[in-house]
All heavy atoms as a GROMACS GRO file, in nm:
protein
  595
    1MET      N    1  14.683  13.699  12.424
    1MET     CA    2  14.575  13.791  12.399
    1MET      C    3  14.526  13.778  12.254
    1MET      O    4  14.406  13.782  12.230
    1MET     CB    5  14.623  13.933  12.426
    1MET     CG    6  14.517  14.033  12.406
    1MET     SD    7  14.507  14.130  12.553
    1MET     CE    8  14.454  14.278  12.487
    2LEU      N    9  14.618  13.765  12.163
    2LEU     CA   10  14.579  13.748  12.024
    2LEU      C   11  14.506  13.616  12.004
    2LEU      O   12  14.418  13.605  11.918
    2LEU     CB   13  14.702  13.756  11.933
    2LEU     CG   14  14.761  13.895  11.913
    2LEU    CD1   15  14.887  13.886  11.829
    2LEU    CD2   16  14.661  13.986  11.846
    3GLY      N   17  14.543  13.515  12.080
    3GLY     CA   18  14.477  13.385  12.070
    3GLY      C   19  14.330  13.395  12.109
    3GLY      O   20  14.242  13.337  12.045
    4GLY      N   21  14.300  13.470  12.214
    4GLY     CA   22  14.162  13.491  12.258
    4GLY      C   23  14.083  13.568  12.154
    4GLY      O   24  13.967  13.538  12.126
    5PHE      N   25  14.146  13.670  12.095
    5PHE     CA   26  14.080  13.747  11.991
    5PHE      C   27  14.050  13.660  11.869
    5PHE      O   28  13.942  13.666  11.810
    5PHE     CB   29  14.169  13.867  11.952
    5PHE     CG   30  14.109  13.952  11.844
    5PHE    CD1   31  14.006  14.038  11.872
    5PHE    CD2   32  14.156  13.944  11.714
    5PHE    CE1   33  13.950  14.116  11.773
    5PHE    CE2   34  14.101  14.020  11.615
    5PHE     CZ   35  13.997  14.107  11.643
    6GLY      N   36  14.146  13.577  11.832
    6GLY     CA   37  14.127  13.487  11.718
    6GLY      C   38  14.016  13.386  11.745
    6GLY      O   39  13.937  13.353  11.657
    7LEU      N   40  14.008  13.339  11.870
    7LEU     CA   41  13.902  13.245  11.907
    7LEU      C   42  13.765  13.310  11.896
    7LEU      O   43  13.670  13.249  11.846
    7LEU     CB   44  13.927  13.192  12.048
    7LEU     CG   45  13.826  13.092  12.102
    7LEU    CD1   46  13.830  12.964  12.017
    7LEU    CD2   47  13.854  13.060  12.247
    8CYS      N   48  13.754  13.434  11.941
    8CYS     CA   49  13.626  13.507  11.931
    8CYS      C   50  13.585  13.525  11.785
    8CYS      O   51  13.466  13.508  11.751
    8CYS     CB   52  13.637  13.643  12.000
    8CYS     SG   53  13.643  13.633  12.180
    9VAL      N   54  13.676  13.561  11.700
    9VAL     CA   55  13.646  13.579  11.558
    9VAL      C   56  13.603  13.446  11.497
    9VAL      O   57  13.506  13.440  11.420
    9VAL     CB   58  13.769  13.637  11.484
    9VAL    CG1   59  13.748  13.635  11.334
    9VAL    CG2   60  13.798  13.778  11.532
   10TYR      N   61  13.671  13.338  11.533
   10TYR     CA   62  13.636  13.206  11.481
   10TYR      C   63  13.494  13.167  11.522
   10TYR      O   64  13.415  13.119  11.441
   10TYR     CB   65  13.738  13.103  11.532
   10TYR     CG   66  13.701  12.961  11.498
   10TYR    CD1   67  13.715  12.912  11.369
   10TYR    CD2   68  13.652  12.877  11.594
   10TYR    CE1   69  13.681  12.783  11.337
   10TYR    CE2   70  13.617  12.746  11.565
   10TYR     CZ   71  13.632  12.700  11.436
   10TYR     OH   72  13.598  12.572  11.406
   11ILE      N   73  13.462  13.190  11.649
   11ILE     CA   74  13.328  13.154  11.698
   11ILE      C   75  13.221  13.238  11.631
   11ILE      O   76  13.114  13.187  11.592
   11ILE     CB   77  13.323  13.168  11.852
   11ILE    CG1   78  13.410  13.059  11.915
   11ILE    CG2   79  13.180  13.157  11.904
   11ILE    CD1   80  13.426  13.072  12.066
   12ARG      N   81  13.245  13.368  11.612
   12ARG     CA   82  13.146  13.454  11.545
   12ARG      C   83  13.123  13.411  11.401
   12ARG      O   84  13.010  13.408  11.353
   12ARG     CB   85  13.191  13.599  11.549
   12ARG     CG   86  13.170  13.663  11.682
   12ARG     CD   87  13.198  13.810  11.675
   12ARG     NE   88  13.181  13.869  11.808
   12ARG     CZ   89  13.203  13.995  11.834
   12ARG    NH1   90  13.243  14.076  11.738
   12ARG    NH2   91  13.184  14.041  11.955
   13ARG      N   92  13.227  13.379  11.332
   13ARG     CA   93  13.212  13.334  11.193
   13ARG      C   94  13.136  13.202  11.187
   13ARG      O   95  13.054  13.181  11.099
   13ARG     CB   96  13.348  13.317  11.126
   13ARG     CG   97  13.412  13.446  11.090
   13ARG     CD   98  13.539  13.423  11.015
   13ARG     NE   99  13.605  13.547  10.983
   13ARG     CZ  100  13.722  13.556  10.927
   13ARG    NH1  101  13.789  13.445  10.897
   13ARG    NH2  102  13.776  13.672  10.901
   14ARG      N  103  13.165  13.116  11.280
   14ARG     CA  104  13.098  12.986  11.284
   14ARG      C  105  12.949  13.003  11.312
   14ARG      O  106  12.865  12.938  11.251
   14ARG     CB  107  13.164  12.900  11.391
   14ARG     CG  108  13.122  12.759  11.389
   14ARG     CD  109  13.208  12.678  11.481
   14ARG     NE  110  13.148  12.549  11.501
   14ARG     CZ  111  13.163  12.473  11.606
   14ARG    NH1  112  13.240  12.514  11.704
   14ARG    NH2  113  13.105  12.358  11.615
   15ARG      N  114  12.914  13.091  11.404
   15ARG     CA  115  12.774  13.117  11.436
   15ARG      C  116  12.700  13.183  11.321
   15ARG      O  117  12.583  13.156  11.297
   15ARG     CB  118  12.762  13.205  11.560
   15ARG     CG  119  12.790  13.135  11.687
   15ARG     CD  120  12.765  13.224  11.804
   15ARG     NE  121  12.804  13.160  11.928
   15ARG     CZ  122  12.815  13.221  12.043
   15ARG    NH1  123  12.790  13.351  12.050
   15ARG    NH2  124  12.850  13.157  12.150
   16SER      N  125  12.767  13.270  11.249
   16SER     CA  126  12.701  13.341  11.139
   16SER      C  127  12.671  13.247  11.022
   16SER      O  128  12.582  13.273  10.942
   16SER     CB  129  12.785  13.459  11.092
   16SER     OG  130  12.905  13.413  11.032
   17ARG      N  131  12.741  13.137  11.010
   17ARG     CA  132  12.716  13.042  10.901
   17ARG      C  133  12.600  12.949  10.930
   17ARG      O  134  12.539  12.896  10.840
   17ARG     CB  135  12.842  12.957  10.876
   17ARG     CG  136  12.955  13.035  10.819
   17ARG     CD  137  13.072  12.946  10.794
   17ARG     NE  138  13.190  13.024  10.758
   17ARG     CZ  139  13.311  12.976  10.753
   17ARG    NH1  140  13.332  12.849  10.782
   17ARG    NH2  141  13.412  13.052  10.720
   18ARG      N  142  12.566  12.925  11.052
   18ARG     CA  143  12.462  12.830  11.088
   18ARG      C  144  12.326  12.863  11.027
   18ARG      O  145  12.264  12.774  10.971
   18ARG     CB  146  12.448  12.821  11.240
   18ARG     CG  147  12.556  12.739  11.303
   18ARG     CD  148  12.530  12.721  11.449
   18ARG     NE  149  12.636  12.644  11.510
   18ARG     CZ  150  12.652  12.628  11.639
   18ARG    NH1  151  12.567  12.685  11.721
   18ARG    NH2  152  12.750  12.557  11.686
   19PRO      N  153  12.278  12.984  11.033
   19PRO     CA  154  12.146  13.010  10.974
   19PRO      C  155  12.140  12.984  10.824
   19PRO      O  156  12.038  12.947  10.771
   19PRO     CB  157  12.120  13.157  11.004
   19PRO     CG  158  12.206  13.188  11.120
   19PRO     CD  159  12.326  13.098  11.107
   20GLU      N  160  12.251  13.001  10.756
   20GLU     CA  161  12.253  12.977  10.613
   20GLU      C  162  12.244  12.828  10.582
   20GLU      O  163  12.182  12.788  10.485
   20GLU     CB  164  12.381  13.033  10.552
   20GLU     CG  165  12.392  13.183  10.563
   20GLU     CD  166  12.528  13.233  10.518
   20GLU    OE1  167  12.612  13.152  10.478
   20GLU    OE2  168  12.549  13.353  10.526
   21LEU      N  169  12.306  12.746  10.664
   21LEU     CA  170  12.308  12.603  10.639
   21LEU      C  171  12.178  12.535  10.679
   21LEU      O  172  12.136  12.440  10.616
   21LEU     CB  173  12.426  12.538  10.713
   21LEU     CG  174  12.565  12.585  10.672
   21LEU    CD1  175  12.670  12.518  10.760
   21LEU    CD2  176  12.590  12.553  10.526
   22GLN      N  177  12.116  12.583  10.785
   22GLN     CA  178  11.995  12.519  10.836
   22GLN      C  179  11.872  12.596  10.790
   22GLN      O  180  11.868  12.717  10.795
   22GLN     CB  181  11.997  12.514  10.988
   22GLN     CG  182  12.110  12.432  11.045
   22GLN     CD  183  12.112  12.439  11.197
   22GLN    OE1  184  12.038  12.516  11.256
   22GLN    NE2  185  12.198  12.361  11.258
   23ALA      N  186  11.772  12.523  10.748
   23ALA     CA  187  11.645  12.586  10.710
   23ALA      C  188  11.567  12.613  10.838
   23ALA      O  189  11.571  12.534  10.932
   23ALA     CB  190  11.566  12.495  10.618
   24SER      N  191  11.495  12.721  10.839
   24SER     CA  192  11.418  12.753  10.959
   24SER      C  193  11.297  12.660  10.969
   24SER      O  194  11.244  12.613  10.867
   24SER     CB  195  11.373  12.898  10.955
   24SER     OG  196  11.274  12.914  10.857
   25PRO      N  197  11.251  12.631  11.088
   25PRO     CA  198  11.133  12.545  11.105
   25PRO      C  199  11.010  12.603  11.035
   25PRO      O  200  10.927  12.528  10.984
   25PRO     CB  201  11.113  12.539  11.256
   25PRO     CG  202  11.246  12.573  11.314
   25PRO     CD  203  11.311  12.666  11.217
   26ALA      N  204  10.999  12.734  11.031
   26ALA     CA  205  10.883  12.796  10.965
   26ALA      C  206  10.884  12.766  10.816
   26ALA      O  207  10.780  12.738  10.757
   26ALA     CB  208  10.884  12.947  10.989
   27ASP      N  209  11.002  12.770  10.754
   27ASP     CA  210  11.011  12.738  10.612
   27ASP      C  211  10.975  12.592  10.585
   27ASP      O  212  10.909  12.561  10.486
   27ASP     CB  213  11.152  12.768  10.559
   27ASP     CG  214  11.182  12.916  10.554
   27ASP    OD1  215  11.085  12.995  10.544
   27ASP    OD2  216  11.301  12.952  10.561
   28GLU      N  217  11.018  12.503  10.675
   28GLU     CA  218  10.983  12.362  10.659
   28GLU      C  219  10.832  12.342  10.668
   28GLU      O  220  10.774  12.267  10.589
   28GLU     CB  221  11.054  12.279  10.765
   28GLU     CG  222  11.204  12.270  10.745
   28GLU     CD  223  11.270  12.191  10.856
   28GLU    OE1  224  11.204  12.108  10.920
   28GLU    OE2  225  11.391  12.212  10.877
   29LEU      N  226  10.770  12.409  10.764
   29LEU     CA  227  10.625  12.396  10.779
   29LEU      C  228  10.551  12.453  10.659
   29LEU      O  229  10.451  12.397  10.614
   29LEU     CB  230  10.579  12.465  10.907
   29LEU     CG  231  10.621  12.397  11.037
   29LEU    CD1  232  10.581  12.483  11.157
   29LEU    CD2  233  10.559  12.260  11.048
   30ARG      N  234  10.601  12.564  10.605
   30ARG     CA  235  10.538  12.622  10.486
   30ARG      C  236  10.545  12.527  10.368
   30ARG      O  237  10.449  12.512  10.292
   30ARG     CB  238  10.606  12.754  10.451
   30ARG     CG  239  10.567  12.867  10.541
   30ARG     CD  240  10.626  13.000  10.492
   30ARG     NE  241  10.612  13.099  10.596
   30ARG     CZ  242  10.714  13.150  10.667
   30ARG    NH1  243  10.837  13.111  10.642
   30ARG    NH2  244  10.692  13.239  10.760
   31SER      N  245  10.660  12.462  10.352
   31SER     CA  246  10.672  12.369  10.239
   31SER      C  247  10.581  12.247  10.259
   31SER      O  248  10.519  12.201  10.163
   31SER     CB  249  10.817  12.325  10.221
   31SER     OG  250  10.860  12.249  10.333
   32ARG      N  251  10.569  12.199  10.381
   32ARG     CA  252  10.478  12.086  10.407
   32ARG      C  253  10.333  12.126  10.380
   32ARG      O  254  10.256  12.048  10.325
   32ARG     CB  255  10.490  12.040  10.552
   32ARG     CG  256  10.615  11.964  10.580
   32ARG     CD  257  10.613  11.914  10.722
   32ARG     NE  258  10.741  11.860  10.762
   32ARG     CZ  259  10.771  11.824  10.885
   32ARG    NH1  260  10.681  11.837  10.980
   32ARG    NH2  261  10.888  11.775  10.913
   33LEU      N  262  10.297  12.246  10.422
   33LEU     CA  263  10.161  12.294  10.399
   33LEU      C  264  10.133  12.307  10.250
   33LEU      O  265  10.026  12.269  10.203
   33LEU     CB  266  10.140  12.429  10.469
   33LEU     CG  267  10.003  12.493  10.458
   33LEU    CD1  268   9.898  12.402  10.519
   33LEU    CD2  269  10.002  12.627  10.527
   34ALA      N  270  10.229  12.358  10.176
   34ALA     CA  271  10.211  12.370  10.031
   34ALA      C  272  10.195  12.233   9.966
   34ALA      O  273  10.111  12.216   9.876
   34ALA     CB  274  10.330  12.444   9.970
   35GLU      N  275  10.271  12.134  10.012
   35GLU     CA  276  10.259  11.999   9.957
   35GLU      C  277  10.122  11.939   9.988
   35GLU      O  278  10.061  11.875   9.904
   35GLU     CB  279  10.368  11.910  10.014
   35GLU     CG  280  10.506  11.940   9.962
   35GLU     CD  281  10.613  11.859  10.031
   35GLU    OE1  282  10.580  11.771  10.113
   35GLU    OE2  283  10.732  11.884  10.004
   36SER      N  284  10.074  11.960  10.111
   36SER     CA  285   9.945  11.902  10.146
   36SER      C  286   9.832  11.970  10.070
   36SER      O  287   9.735  11.905  10.031
   36SER     CB  288   9.921  11.912  10.297
   36SER     OG  289   9.906  12.046  10.337
   37ARG      N  290   9.844  12.099  10.048
   37ARG     CA  291   9.741  12.169   9.969
   37ARG      C  292   9.742  12.121   9.825
   37ARG      O  293   9.637  12.107   9.763
   37ARG     CB  294   9.764  12.319   9.974
   37ARG     CG  295   9.724  12.379  10.106
   37ARG     CD  296   9.740  12.528  10.108
   37ARG     NE  297   9.698  12.583  10.236
   37ARG     CZ  298   9.725  12.705  10.275
   37ARG    NH1  299   9.792  12.787  10.196
   37ARG    NH2  300   9.683  12.747  10.392
   38ALA      N  301   9.859  12.096   9.772
   38ALA     CA  302   9.868  12.045   9.636
   38ALA      C  303   9.806  11.906   9.627
   38ALA      O  304   9.741  11.872   9.528
   38ALA     CB  305  10.013  12.042   9.590
   39ALA      N  306   9.826  11.826   9.729
   39ALA     CA  307   9.768  11.691   9.731
   39ALA      C  308   9.616  11.698   9.740
   39ALA      O  309   9.547  11.614   9.683
   39ALA     CB  310   9.824  11.612   9.847
   40GLU      N  311   9.562  11.797   9.810
   40GLU     CA  312   9.417  11.812   9.821
   40GLU      C  313   9.355  11.851   9.687
   40GLU      O  314   9.242  11.814   9.658
   40GLU     CB  315   9.382  11.917   9.926
   40GLU     CG  316   9.407  11.872  10.068
   40GLU     CD  317   9.379  11.982  10.168
   40GLU    OE1  318   9.339  12.094  10.126
   40GLU    OE2  319   9.395  11.957  10.288
   41LEU      N  320   9.428  11.924   9.607
   41LEU     CA  321   9.375  11.971   9.479
   41LEU      C  322   9.371  11.861   9.373
   41LEU      O  323   9.296  11.871   9.277
   41LEU     CB  324   9.458  12.089   9.428
   41LEU     CG  325   9.452  12.215   9.514
   41LEU    CD1  326   9.545  12.322   9.455
   41LEU    CD2  327   9.310  12.268   9.524
   42GLU      N  328   9.452  11.758   9.391
   42GLU     CA  329   9.454  11.649   9.294
   42GLU      C  330   9.324  11.570   9.305
   42GLU      O  331   9.276  11.542   9.414
   42GLU     CB  332   9.571  11.555   9.321
   42GLU     CG  333   9.706  11.619   9.298
   42GLU     CD  334   9.819  11.524   9.333
   42GLU    OE1  335   9.792  11.409   9.370
   42GLU    OE2  336   9.934  11.568   9.326
   43PRO      N  337   9.265  11.535   9.192
   43PRO     CA  338   9.140  11.459   9.198
   43PRO      C  339   9.166  11.319   9.252
   43PRO      O  340   9.268  11.257   9.220
   43PRO     CB  341   9.093  11.453   9.053
   43PRO     CG  342   9.216  11.476   8.973
   43PRO     CD  343   9.306  11.563   9.057
   44PRO      N  344   9.076  11.269   9.334
   44PRO     CA  345   9.098  11.134   9.388
   44PRO      C  346   9.083  11.029   9.278
   44PRO      O  347   9.011  11.048   9.180
   44PRO     CB  348   8.987  11.119   9.492
   44PRO     CG  349   8.883  11.217   9.453
   44PRO     CD  350   8.955  11.330   9.383
   45ALA      N  351   9.153  10.922   9.295
   45ALA     CA  352   9.147  10.813   9.198
   45ALA      C  353   9.008  10.750   9.203
   45ALA      O  354   8.950  10.735   9.311
   45ALA     CB  355   9.253  10.710   9.229
   46PRO      N  356   8.951  10.716   9.089
   46PRO     CA  357   8.817  10.654   9.090
   46PRO      C  358   8.821  10.519   9.160
   46PRO      O  359   8.918  10.444   9.147
   46PRO     CB  360   8.782  10.639   8.942
   46PRO     CG  361   8.913  10.645   8.871
   46PRO     CD  362   9.005  10.728   8.956
   47ALA      N  363   8.715  10.491   9.235
   47ALA     CA  364   8.708  10.364   9.306
   47ALA      C  365   8.688  10.251   9.206
   47ALA      O  366   8.620  10.267   9.105
   47ALA     CB  367   8.593  10.367   9.405
   48GLU      N  368   8.747  10.140   9.235
   48GLU     CA  369   8.736  10.026   9.145
   48GLU      C  370   8.601   9.958   9.164
   48GLU      O  371   8.565   9.922   9.275
   48GLU     CB  372   8.848   9.926   9.172
   48GLU     CG  373   8.985   9.981   9.144
   48GLU     CD  374   9.092   9.877   9.171
   48GLU    OE1  375   9.058   9.758   9.180
   48GLU    OE2  376   9.208   9.916   9.182
   49PRO      N  377   8.524   9.943   9.058
   49PRO     CA  378   8.393   9.879   9.072
   49PRO      C  379   8.405   9.731   9.108
   49PRO      O  380   8.315   9.673   9.164
   49PRO     CB  381   8.328   9.898   8.936
   49PRO     CG  382   8.440   9.925   8.842
   49PRO     CD  383   8.549   9.987   8.924
   50THR      N  384   8.519   9.670   9.077
   50THR     CA  385   8.536   9.529   9.108
   50THR      C  386   8.540   9.507   9.258
   50THR      O  387   8.500   9.402   9.306
   50THR     CB  388   8.665   9.474   9.046
   50THR    OG1  389   8.776   9.550   9.093
   50THR    CG2  390   8.660   9.483   8.895
   51LEU      N  391   8.587   9.607   9.333
   51LEU     CA  392   8.592   9.595   9.478
   51LEU      C  393   8.451   9.584   9.535
   51LEU      O  394   8.425   9.500   9.622
   51LEU     CB  395   8.666   9.714   9.538
   51LEU     CG  396   8.681   9.714   9.690
   51LEU    CD1  397   8.768   9.596   9.733
   51LEU    CD2  398   8.742   9.843   9.736
   52GLU      N  399   8.358   9.667   9.486
   52GLU     CA  400   8.221   9.662   9.534
   52GLU      C  401   8.153   9.532   9.495
   52GLU      O  402   8.080   9.472   9.575
   52GLU     CB  403   8.142   9.781   9.480
   52GLU     CG  404   8.189   9.914   9.535
   52GLU     CD  405   8.118  10.032   9.472
   52GLU    OE1  406   8.024  10.008   9.394
   52GLU    OE2  407   8.157  10.144   9.502
   53ALA      N  408   8.178   9.485   9.374
   53ALA     CA  409   8.120   9.359   9.329
   53ALA      C  410   8.177   9.244   9.411
   53ALA      O  411   8.104   9.150   9.447
   53ALA     CB  412   8.146   9.338   9.181
   54ASP      N  413   8.306   9.250   9.439
   54ASP     CA  414   8.370   9.146   9.519
   54ASP      C  415   8.311   9.144   9.660
   54ASP      O  416   8.290   9.037   9.717
   54ASP     CB  417   8.520   9.171   9.524
   54ASP     CG  418   8.597   9.053   9.579
   54ASP    OD1  419   8.551   8.939   9.556
   54ASP    OD2  420   8.701   9.074   9.643
   55LEU      N  421   8.284   9.261   9.715
   55LEU     CA  422   8.226   9.270   9.848
   55LEU      C  423   8.086   9.210   9.850
   55LEU      O  424   8.051   9.135   9.942
   55LEU     CB  425   8.222   9.417   9.894
   55LEU     CG  426   8.168   9.442  10.033
   55LEU    CD1  427   8.252   9.371  10.138
   55LEU    CD2  428   8.164   9.590  10.061
   56ALA      N  429   8.006   9.239   9.750
   56ALA     CA  430   7.870   9.183   9.742
   56ALA      C  431   7.875   9.032   9.730
   56ALA      O  432   7.796   8.961   9.793
   56ALA     CB  433   7.796   9.244   9.624
   57GLU      N  434   7.971   8.981   9.654
   57GLU     CA  435   7.987   8.836   9.640
   57GLU      C  436   8.026   8.771   9.772
   57GLU      O  437   7.973   8.665   9.809
   57GLU     CB  438   8.092   8.807   9.533
   57GLU     CG  439   8.110   8.660   9.503
   57GLU     CD  440   8.214   8.637   9.396
   57GLU    OE1  441   8.222   8.718   9.302
   57GLU    OE2  442   8.288   8.537   9.410
   58ARG      N  443   8.116   8.835   9.844
   58ARG     CA  444   8.156   8.782   9.974
   58ARG      C  445   8.040   8.781  10.072
   58ARG      O  446   8.023   8.685  10.147
   58ARG     CB  447   8.272   8.865  10.030
   58ARG     CG  448   8.402   8.843   9.957
   58ARG     CD  449   8.514   8.928  10.008
   58ARG     NE  450   8.533   8.909  10.152
   58ARG     CZ  451   8.600   8.992  10.229
   58ARG    NH1  452   8.654   9.101  10.178
   58ARG    NH2  453   8.616   8.968  10.358
   59ARG      N  454   7.959   8.886  10.072
   59ARG     CA  455   7.842   8.891  10.161
   59ARG      C  456   7.745   8.778  10.128
   59ARG      O  457   7.693   8.713  10.218
   59ARG     CB  458   7.772   9.026  10.147
   59ARG     CG  459   7.843   9.137  10.216
   59ARG     CD  460   7.764   9.264  10.205
   59ARG     NE  461   7.835   9.373  10.269
   59ARG     CZ  462   7.810   9.501  10.248
   59ARG    NH1  463   7.714   9.535  10.164
   59ARG    NH2  464   7.879   9.593  10.310
   60ARG      N  465   7.721   8.758  10.000
   60ARG     CA  466   7.631   8.652   9.957
   60ARG      C  467   7.681   8.516  10.006
   60ARG      O  468   7.605   8.434  10.057
   60ARG     CB  469   7.620   8.652   9.804
   60ARG     CG  470   7.479   8.646   9.753
   60ARG     CD  471   7.470   8.653   9.601
   60ARG     NE  472   7.502   8.789   9.554
   60ARG     CZ  473   7.603   8.819   9.472
   60ARG    NH1  474   7.679   8.724   9.423
   60ARG    NH2  475   7.625   8.943   9.435
   61ASP      N  476   7.810   8.494   9.992
   61ASP     CA  477   7.870   8.368  10.034
   61ASP      C  478   7.856   8.348  10.186
   61ASP      O  479   7.821   8.239  10.232
   61ASP     CB  480   8.018   8.365   9.994
   61ASP     CG  481   8.083   8.233  10.027
   61ASP    OD1  482   8.022   8.128   9.997
   61ASP    OD2  483   8.196   8.235  10.082
   62VAL      N  484   7.878   8.452  10.262
   62VAL     CA  485   7.865   8.442  10.408
   62VAL      C  486   7.722   8.411  10.446
   62VAL      O  487   7.696   8.327  10.532
   62VAL     CB  488   7.915   8.573  10.475
   62VAL    CG1  489   7.876   8.577  10.622
   62VAL    CG2  490   8.065   8.586  10.460
   63HIS      N  491   7.626   8.476  10.383
   63HIS     CA  492   7.486   8.452  10.414
   63HIS      C  493   7.445   8.309  10.378
   63HIS      O  494   7.370   8.244  10.453
   63HIS     CB  495   7.396   8.553  10.341
   63HIS     CG  496   7.400   8.690  10.403
   63HIS    ND1  497   7.341   8.719  10.522
   63HIS    CD2  498   7.459   8.805  10.359
   63HIS    CE1  499   7.362   8.847  10.552
   63HIS    NE2  500   7.433   8.901  10.453
   64GLU      N  501   7.494   8.260  10.265
   64GLU     CA  502   7.462   8.122  10.226
   64GLU      C  503   7.518   8.022  10.326
   64GLU      O  504   7.450   7.925  10.364
   64GLU     CB  505   7.515   8.093  10.085
   64GLU     CG  506   7.439   8.161   9.974
   64GLU     CD  507   7.502   8.137   9.838
   64GLU    OE1  508   7.596   8.054   9.828
   64GLU    OE2  509   7.459   8.204   9.743
   65ARG      N  510   7.641   8.046  10.371
   65ARG     CA  511   7.700   7.954  10.470
   65ARG      C  512   7.624   7.961  10.603
   65ARG      O  513   7.602   7.859  10.667
   65ARG     CB  514   7.846   7.988  10.493
   65ARG     CG  515   7.934   7.937  10.380
   65ARG     CD  516   8.080   7.952  10.413
   65ARG     NE  517   8.118   8.092  10.391
   65ARG     CZ  518   8.219   8.154  10.453
   65ARG    NH1  519   8.290   8.090  10.542
   65ARG    NH2  520   8.247   8.279  10.427
   66ALA      N  521   7.581   8.081  10.640
   66ALA     CA  522   7.506   8.096  10.765
   66ALA      C  523   7.371   8.024  10.753
   66ALA      O  524   7.328   7.956  10.847
   66ALA     CB  525   7.486   8.243  10.797
   67ARG      N  526   7.304   8.038  10.641
   67ARG     CA  527   7.175   7.969  10.623
   67ARG      C  528   7.195   7.817  10.626
   67ARG      O  529   7.114   7.745  10.682
   67ARG     CB  530   7.112   8.011  10.491
   67ARG     CG  531   7.055   8.150  10.494
   67ARG     CD  532   6.982   8.186  10.366
   67ARG     NE  533   6.947   8.326  10.366
   67ARG     CZ  534   6.991   8.415  10.277
   67ARG    NH1  535   7.070   8.376  10.178
   67ARG    NH2  536   6.954   8.541  10.285
   68GLY      N  537   7.303   7.771  10.564
   68GLY     CA  538   7.333   7.628  10.567
   68GLY      C  539   7.358   7.579  10.709
   68GLY      O  540   7.312   7.471  10.748
   69ALA      N  541   7.432   7.659  10.788
   69ALA     CA  542   7.459   7.621  10.926
   69ALA      C  543   7.329   7.619  11.007
   69ALA      O  544   7.308   7.530  11.091
   69ALA     CB  545   7.559   7.717  10.988
   70ILE      N  546   7.240   7.716  10.984
   70ILE     CA  547   7.112   7.720  11.054
   70ILE      C  548   7.027   7.600  11.016
   70ILE      O  549   6.965   7.538  11.101
   70ILE     CB  550   7.039   7.853  11.025
   70ILE    CG1  551   7.113   7.970  11.092
   70ILE    CG2  552   6.894   7.847  11.072
   70ILE    CD1  553   7.062   8.106  11.051
   71ASP      N  554   7.026   7.566  10.887
   71ASP     CA  555   6.951   7.449  10.843
   71ASP      C  556   7.004   7.321  10.906
   71ASP      O  557   6.927   7.234  10.947
   71ASP     CB  558   6.955   7.436  10.690
   71ASP     CG  559   6.875   7.545  10.620
   71ASP    OD1  560   6.788   7.606  10.687
   71ASP    OD2  561   6.900   7.568  10.500
   72ASP      N  562   7.137   7.308  10.917
   72ASP     CA  563   7.197   7.190  10.981
   72ASP      C  564   7.159   7.182  11.128
   72ASP      O  565   7.132   7.073  11.179
   72ASP     CB  566   7.349   7.192  10.967
   72ASP     CG  567   7.398   7.166  10.826
   72ASP    OD1  568   7.317   7.114  10.744
   72ASP    OD2  569   7.515   7.199  10.796
   73LEU      N  570   7.158   7.295  11.196
   73LEU     CA  571   7.124   7.296  11.338
   73LEU      C  572   6.975   7.266  11.360
   73LEU      O  573   6.938   7.198  11.455
   73LEU     CB  574   7.160   7.430  11.403
   73LEU     CG  575   7.310   7.458  11.419
   73LEU    CD1  576   7.330   7.600  11.469
   73LEU    CD2  577   7.374   7.358  11.513
   74SER      N  578   6.890   7.320  11.275
   74SER     CA  579   6.746   7.298  11.293
   74SER      C  580   6.705   7.156  11.254
   74SER      O  581   6.606   7.103  11.306
   74SER     CB  582   6.666   7.403  11.214
   74SER     OG  583   6.691   7.388  11.076
   75SER      N  584   6.777   7.090  11.166
   75SER     CA  585   6.742   6.955  11.126
   75SER      C  586   6.792   6.852  11.229
   75SER      O  587   6.746   6.739  11.231
   75SER     CB  588   6.796   6.922  10.987
   75SER     OG  589   6.938   6.921  10.991
   76SER      N  590   6.884   6.891  11.313
   76SER     CA  591   6.939   6.797  11.413
   76SER      C  592   6.849   6.778  11.532
   76SER      O  593   6.769   6.840  11.576
   76SER     CB  594   7.074   6.846  11.466
   76SER     OG  595   7.165   6.854  11.362
   0.00000   0.00000   0.00000
C-alpha cells in the first residue's frame, strides 16, 4: 500500500515539473512574432547599383547576339 502511495507522489511531482521545463507554444509564437516585427523595422539594405548595370550589359549582349544571328540567317 505504501508503494502505491509513493508511486502516486512520484508521478505527481514528475507532472508538476513538466510545465516549468517546457515552454508553452504560445510563448514560442510570441517570441517568433517579436523577432519578425523587429526584422520588419530594420531598414532594408540598399540595392547594389552594379547589379542593375550588369543586367543592362547582359541585355545588350543578348540583343547583339540575336541581331548577329538574324543577320546570318537573312544573308544565307
